[in-house]
RODO-2510 file (C-alpha; in nm, 4 decimals, decimal comma):
residues 325
     n   res          X          Y          Z
     1     m     3,0980     3,6397    -0,8498
     2     k     2,7698     3,7310    -0,6890
     3     t     2,4420     3,5554    -0,7354
     4     s     2,1303     3,7392    -0,7490
     5     r     1,8324     3,6392    -0,5304
     6     r     1,6342     3,5980    -0,8527
     7     t     1,8770     3,3401    -0,9724
     8     v     1,8660     3,1511    -0,6440
     9     l     1,4956     3,1356    -0,6407
    10     t     1,4605     3,0172    -1,0055
    11     a     1,7299     2,7529    -0,9523
    12     a     1,5349     2,6369    -0,6368
    13     a     1,2191     2,6311    -0,8138
    14     g     1,3460     2,4258    -1,0864
    15     v     1,5060     2,1669    -0,8345
    16     l     1,1606     2,1417    -0,6558
    17     g     0,9914     2,1224    -0,9951
    18     n     1,2128     1,8475    -1,1164
    19     r     1,1585     1,6788    -0,7843
    20     g     0,7823     1,7075    -0,8131
    21     a     0,8055     1,5710    -1,1600
    22     a     1,0156     1,2731    -1,0358
    23     a     0,7672     1,1936    -0,7646
    24     q     0,4684     1,1959    -1,0242
    25     a     0,6641     0,9634    -1,2374
    26     d     0,7296     0,7321    -0,9155
    27     f     0,3700     0,7165    -0,8386
    28     p     0,2735     0,4926    -0,6511
    29     n     0,5726     0,4338    -0,4239
    30     r     0,3704     0,3013    -0,1343
    31     a     0,0373     0,1608    -0,0524
    32     l    -0,2856     0,3534    -0,1160
    33     r    -0,5506     0,4228     0,1016
    34     l    -0,9124     0,4157    -0,0214
    35     i    -1,1469     0,5811     0,2174
    36     v    -1,5129     0,4894     0,2500
    37     a    -1,7482     0,7301     0,4363
    38     f    -1,9786     0,4572     0,5468
    39     p    -1,9827     0,1653     0,7654
    40     p    -1,8601    -0,1979     0,6675
    41     g    -2,1352    -0,3846     0,4661
    42     s    -2,2840    -0,0656     0,2858
    43     i    -2,3017    -0,0753    -0,0817
    44     n    -2,0137     0,1704    -0,0902
    45     d    -1,8035    -0,0547     0,1341
    46     v    -1,8800    -0,3408    -0,1011
    47     s    -1,7873    -0,1369    -0,4144
    48     a    -1,4378    -0,0307    -0,2640
    49     r    -1,3428    -0,3872    -0,1653
    50     l    -1,4481    -0,5210    -0,5123
    51     i    -1,2229    -0,2864    -0,6900
    52     a    -0,9132    -0,2674    -0,4366
    53     p    -0,7566    -0,5886    -0,5215
    54     e    -0,7486    -0,5371    -0,9092
    55     m    -0,6610    -0,1586    -0,8667
    56     g    -0,3589    -0,2800    -0,6639
    57     r    -0,2624    -0,4971    -0,9252
    58     q    -0,2991    -0,2358    -1,1807
    59     l    -0,0786     0,0233    -0,9861
    60     g     0,1786    -0,2339    -0,8302
    61     q     0,0881    -0,1360    -0,4812
    62     s    -0,1519    -0,2572    -0,2222
    63     v    -0,4849    -0,0611    -0,2064
    64     v    -0,6195    -0,0678     0,1452
    65     v    -0,9776     0,0054     0,2247
    66     e    -1,0415     0,2307     0,5173
    67     n    -1,3989     0,3018     0,6790
    68     r    -1,4220     0,6459     0,8190
    69     s    -1,8007     0,6877     0,8802
    70     g    -1,9978     0,9872     1,0554
    71     a    -2,2247     1,2637     0,9786
    72     g    -2,3808     1,1531     0,6637
    73     g    -2,0538     1,0903     0,4930
    74     l    -1,8690     1,4162     0,6016
    75     v    -1,6066     1,2538     0,7995
    76     g    -1,4689     1,0364     0,5267
    77     t    -1,4997     1,2874     0,2673
    78     e    -1,3193     1,5506     0,4815
    79     a    -1,0390     1,2921     0,5322
    80     v    -0,9701     1,2742     0,1509
    81     v    -1,0174     1,6478     0,1133
    82     r    -0,7379     1,7195     0,3667
    83     a    -0,5111     1,4420     0,2602
    84     p    -0,1898     1,5316     0,0572
    85     p    -0,2700     1,5562    -0,3210
    86     d    -0,0351     1,3019    -0,4267
    87     g    -0,2664     1,0095    -0,5228
    88     h    -0,1896     0,7921    -0,2246
    89     t    -0,5276     0,8750    -0,0626
    90     i    -0,8307     0,8293    -0,2672
    91     g    -1,2089     0,7887    -0,1800
    92     i    -1,5392     0,6483    -0,2545
    93     g    -1,7668     0,9288    -0,3624
    94     t    -2,1402     0,8989    -0,3393
    95     m    -2,4673     1,0717    -0,3609
    96     s    -2,5038     1,1434     0,0104
    97     q    -2,1681     1,2696     0,0432
    98     l    -2,1274     1,4893    -0,2745
    99     v    -2,4792     1,5924    -0,3480
   100     m    -2,7336     1,5578    -0,0493
   101     n    -2,4861     1,7182     0,2040
   102     l    -2,4760     2,0387     0,0081
   103     a    -2,8787     2,0766     0,0918
   104     l    -2,8825     1,9238     0,4245
   105     y    -2,5970     2,0990     0,6201
   106     r    -2,5861     2,4870     0,6460
   107     t    -2,2135     2,4746     0,7399
   108     i    -1,9553     2,2184     0,6416
   109     a    -1,5962     2,2689     0,7833
   110     f    -1,4400     2,2057     0,4217
   111     d    -1,5038     2,3135     0,0581
   112     l    -1,7316     2,0080    -0,0454
   113     e    -1,7776     2,1272    -0,4069
   114     l    -1,4075     2,2065    -0,4872
   115     g    -1,2185     1,9948    -0,2268
   116     v    -1,2283     1,6534    -0,4310
   117     a    -1,1661     1,5757    -0,7799
   118     p    -1,3415     1,2942    -0,9513
   119     i    -1,1048     1,0247    -1,1047
   120     g    -1,4107     0,8252    -1,2714
   121     m    -1,7439     0,6846    -1,2060
   122     i    -1,7450     0,3282    -1,0674
   123     s    -2,1178     0,2113    -1,0872
   124     e    -2,4797     0,2839    -1,0693
   125     t    -2,7030     0,0775    -0,8713
   126     p    -3,0888     0,0218    -0,8683
   127     s    -3,2898     0,1105    -0,5588
   128     v    -3,5819    -0,1318    -0,4677
   129     l    -3,8673    -0,0508    -0,2583
   130     v    -3,9059    -0,3498    -0,0216
   131     v    -4,1686    -0,4336     0,2462
   132     h    -4,1620    -0,6668     0,5381
   133     p    -4,3935    -0,9679     0,4430
   134     s    -4,6201    -0,8679     0,7540
   135     v    -4,7273    -0,5387     0,5639
   136     p    -5,0576    -0,6436     0,3756
   137     v    -4,9740    -0,5061     0,0473
   138     t    -4,8251    -0,6750    -0,2701
   139     t    -4,8109    -0,3677    -0,4969
   140     l    -4,7158    -0,0268    -0,5207
   141     a    -5,0690     0,0761    -0,5646
   142     e    -5,1809    -0,1243    -0,2543
   143     l    -4,8851     0,0335    -0,0573
   144     l    -4,9956     0,3658    -0,1357
   145     a    -5,3744     0,3112    -0,0711
   146     y    -5,2755     0,1422     0,2823
   147     a    -5,0396     0,4548     0,3638
   148     r    -5,3142     0,6776     0,2859
   149     a    -5,5772     0,5122     0,4972
   150     n    -5,3151     0,4885     0,7806
   151     p    -5,1212     0,8119     0,8034
   152     g    -4,8196     0,7759     0,9881
   153     k    -4,8692     0,4162     1,0884
   154     l    -4,5949     0,2603     0,8478
   155     n    -4,2311     0,3260     0,9340
   156     y    -3,9423     0,3173     0,7024
   157     a    -3,5640     0,2422     0,7635
   158     s    -3,2747     0,4451     0,6312
   159     a    -2,9134     0,4378     0,6444
   160     g    -2,9268     0,7650     0,8450
   161     n    -3,0161     1,1118     0,8380
   162     g    -2,9362     1,2583     0,5025
   163     s    -2,8620     0,9327     0,3374
   164     i    -2,9976     0,8826    -0,0067
   165     n    -3,2774     0,6499     0,1067
   166     h    -3,3796     0,8980     0,3745
   167     v    -3,4167     1,1916     0,1228
   168     g    -3,5309     0,9495    -0,1515
   169     t    -3,8239     0,8174     0,0677
   170     e    -3,9187     1,1721     0,1899
   171     h    -3,9462     1,2661    -0,1770
   172     f    -4,1411     0,9421    -0,2511
   173     m    -4,3950     1,0568     0,0257
   174     a    -4,4347     1,4025    -0,1151
   175     l    -4,4942     1,3124    -0,4534
   176     a    -4,7377     1,0195    -0,3379
   177     g    -4,8990     1,2457    -0,0965
   178     i    -4,8320     0,9926     0,1929
   179     q    -4,7033     0,9831     0,5567
   180     m    -4,4643     0,7554     0,6945
   181     t    -4,2438     0,7446     1,0208
   182     h    -3,8719     0,7665     0,9577
   183     i    -3,6310     0,5339     1,1705
   184     p    -3,2627     0,6225     1,0989
   185     y    -2,9882     0,3828     1,1480
   186     r    -2,6131     0,3888     1,1546
   187     g    -2,5695     0,2394     0,8241
   188     a    -2,7447     0,0274     0,5500
   189     g    -2,6612    -0,2881     0,7188
   190     p    -2,8374    -0,2391     1,0644
   191     a    -3,1353    -0,0943     0,8589
   192     q    -3,1770    -0,4052     0,6592
   193     n    -3,1247    -0,6491     0,9497
   194     d    -3,4154    -0,4764     1,1483
   195     l    -3,6265    -0,4699     0,8236
   196     v    -3,5813    -0,8408     0,7616
   197     a    -3,6611    -0,9109     1,1310
   198     g    -3,9801    -0,7125     1,1056
   199     k    -3,8958    -0,4241     1,3270
   200     v    -3,9650    -0,1808     1,0730
   201     d    -4,2078    -0,1975     0,7843
   202     l    -4,0247    -0,1035     0,4579
   203     a    -3,7272     0,0788     0,3133
   204     f    -3,5677     0,1685    -0,0083
   205     d    -3,2514    -0,0796    -0,0398
   206     s    -2,9992    -0,1195    -0,2704
   207     g    -3,0334    -0,3998    -0,5346
   208     p    -2,7398    -0,6065    -0,4551
   209     a    -2,8073    -0,6104    -0,1003
   210     c    -3,1715    -0,6919    -0,0928
   211     v    -3,1977    -0,9543    -0,3724
   212     a    -3,1335    -1,2629    -0,1611
   213     h    -3,3888    -1,1610     0,0835
   214     v    -3,6594    -1,0934    -0,1892
   215     q    -3,5735    -1,4396    -0,3534
   216     a    -3,6075    -1,6199    -0,0182
   217     g    -3,9149    -1,4517     0,0894
   218     r    -3,7934    -1,2653     0,3587
   219     l    -3,8833    -0,9234     0,2033
   220     r    -4,1296    -0,8474    -0,0564
   221     a    -4,0279    -0,5961    -0,3668
   222     l    -4,2783    -0,3451    -0,4901
   223     a    -4,0898    -0,1490    -0,7434
   224     v    -3,7479    -0,0756    -0,8694
   225     s    -3,5928     0,2579    -0,9416
   226     f    -3,3724     0,2379    -1,2345
   227     r    -3,3345     0,2536    -1,6094
   228     r    -3,4458    -0,1164    -1,6857
   229     r    -3,5913    -0,4004    -1,4697
   230     s    -3,3403    -0,5927    -1,2522
   231     r    -3,2155    -0,9056    -1,4210
   232     q    -3,2167    -1,0721    -1,0682
   233     l    -3,5709    -0,9644    -0,9955
   234     p    -3,7344    -0,9320    -1,3420
   235     e    -4,0969    -0,9669    -1,2219
   236     v    -4,0682    -0,6443    -1,0177
   237     p    -4,1835    -0,3404    -1,2004
   238     l    -4,0199    -0,0116    -1,2445
   239     f    -4,1779     0,2906    -1,0603
   240     a    -4,2798     0,4114    -1,4090
   241     e    -4,4399     0,0856    -1,4931
   242     a    -4,6073     0,0989    -1,1430
   243     g    -4,7853     0,4279    -1,1588
   244     m    -4,5106     0,7013    -1,0718
   245     p    -4,3218     0,7938    -1,3859
   246     n    -4,1674     1,0834    -1,2168
   247     y    -3,9803     0,9182    -0,9269
   248     a    -3,6272     0,7975    -0,9244
   249     n    -3,3932     0,7055    -0,6378
   250     n    -3,1157     0,4811    -0,7682
   251     s    -2,7530     0,5213    -0,6056
   252     w    -2,4206     0,5632    -0,7621
   253     n    -2,0649     0,6022    -0,6580
   254     l    -1,7136     0,7182    -0,7908
   255     l    -1,3568     0,7493    -0,7196
   256     m    -1,1984     1,0577    -0,6125
   257     a    -0,8994     1,2352    -0,4986
   258     p    -0,8011     1,5474    -0,3000
   259     s    -0,8178     1,8533    -0,5379
   260     g    -0,4724     1,9550    -0,6722
   261     t    -0,3636     1,5982    -0,7196
   262     p    -0,0994     1,6392    -1,0107
   263     s    -0,2807     1,5512    -1,3762
   264     p    -0,0271     1,2589    -1,4419
   265     v    -0,1273     1,0943    -1,1224
   266     m    -0,4909     1,1448    -1,1779
   267     v    -0,4360     1,0019    -1,5462
   268     r    -0,2594     0,6696    -1,3750
   269     l    -0,5555     0,6478    -1,1297
   270     n    -0,8087     0,6758    -1,4076
   271     a    -0,6538     0,4276    -1,6171
   272     a    -0,6082     0,1784    -1,3331
   273     l    -0,9781     0,2226    -1,2543
   274     n    -1,0854     0,1644    -1,6119
   275     a    -0,8885    -0,1454    -1,6235
   276     t    -1,0344    -0,2665    -1,3020
   277     l    -1,3819    -0,2097    -1,4303
   278     m    -1,2916    -0,4080    -1,7242
   279     d    -1,1571    -0,7062    -1,5429
   280     p    -1,3964    -0,9745    -1,6004
   281     e    -1,4080    -1,1181    -1,2581
   282     t    -1,4552    -0,7964    -1,1031
   283     r    -1,7231    -0,6865    -1,3379
   284     a    -1,8976    -1,0208    -1,2874
   285     r    -1,9008    -0,9669    -0,9074
   286     f    -2,0636    -0,6151    -0,9589
   287     e    -2,3335    -0,7228    -1,2123
   288     a    -2,4362    -1,0345    -1,0061
   289     g    -2,6340    -0,7930    -0,7853
   290     g    -2,7534    -0,5855    -1,0702
   291     t    -2,5143    -0,2919    -1,0643
   292     e    -2,4478    -0,1123    -1,3973
   293     v    -2,0484    -0,0576    -1,4158
   294     a    -1,8997     0,2346    -1,5823
   295     v    -1,7359     0,1782    -1,9086
   296     d    -1,4462     0,3837    -2,0249
   297     t    -1,5077     0,6592    -1,7483
   298     t    -1,3196     1,0015    -1,7425
   299     p    -1,2626     1,2715    -1,4694
   300     e    -1,4669     1,5115    -1,7009
   301     a    -1,7583     1,2846    -1,7354
   302     a    -1,7824     1,2038    -1,3697
   303     a    -1,7563     1,5776    -1,2891
   304     r    -2,0448     1,6439    -1,5249
   305     f    -2,2440     1,3851    -1,3846
   306     v    -2,1985     1,5090    -1,0312
   307     a    -2,3072     1,8679    -1,1383
   308     a    -2,6126     1,7304    -1,3054
   309     q    -2,7169     1,5310    -0,9936
   310     r    -2,6714     1,8289    -0,7794
   311     a    -2,8721     2,0346    -1,0171
   312     t    -3,1518     1,7877    -0,9621
   313     w    -3,1256     1,6755    -0,6016
   314     v    -3,0139     1,9781    -0,4047
   315     p    -3,3450     2,1731    -0,4857
   316     v    -3,5452     1,8359    -0,3993
   317     a    -3,3987     1,8107    -0,0701
   318     r    -3,3937     2,1828     0,0132
   319     g    -3,7749     2,1870    -0,0774
   320     l    -3,8443     1,8967     0,1518
   321     g    -3,6977     2,1176     0,4351
   322     l    -3,4514     1,8746     0,5758
   323     v    -3,1704     2,0488     0,7555
   324     l    -2,9261     1,8445     0,9981
   325     n    -2,7560     2,1638     1,1151
***
């Protein structure tokens, strides 16, 4: 009895579908790669290393952090986009990667908007405007007055061209009507090292990274960009309290997977992320630096958040005329 080609194809599709379902049910069946698109020591690297152990326990497999830095986060993002969409390669997504690069690069070798799928938010982190103690100012108003009297004299450090503290500082200067000189570094760690050493004058630094330096007097904090004052630096005013109510520049990160990752796998990853963020020890380590950890995060909510951030920041970055290629 002859078997039609359609019957053969239907049977083959059924076998492949069953194998796919079985593979999803078996997820994860090996260690996961968690890609960070920035160097070790960055706030995003720290976040990855905070969640990796507990996520590994939740999933029953190791979660190995892998740093793939370069091109404002595009190198690491592309590594996630081009990975097999089976859930075994995931990544940290940030403002610089998923928002700023859309405005700063004329051409990107992959689909940045549709190439990744958010698993869920991880956290939001305050940004603190800090100066070296050698800079003769103690308040935001004094900094603005000094900068206006000395255009171009002050220099500011950033984690690199296109980073949130680069674009955020350029936006700050535009709103305040001041001029400062940009000194880009290869990552937030080297930038902070030179700021503490007095080789640069000021920077927008992440709350967790700069608190110890401020408390020890190695840096002076002038204002905080966030919804509330920092618990670690309660005496430092918000920008709105210091005279710039329209300025915001805090950072955030999320967990993402390649687009096309099967829904059951995304559900499992999201559940593991939420359980990790609710783990008391993990949560305490995040909050020690003033970071606000996500609660009951969903892929849909994370996607809406990214869309809102793009709607706000892409026009800002484009309006500043910052183009990297």
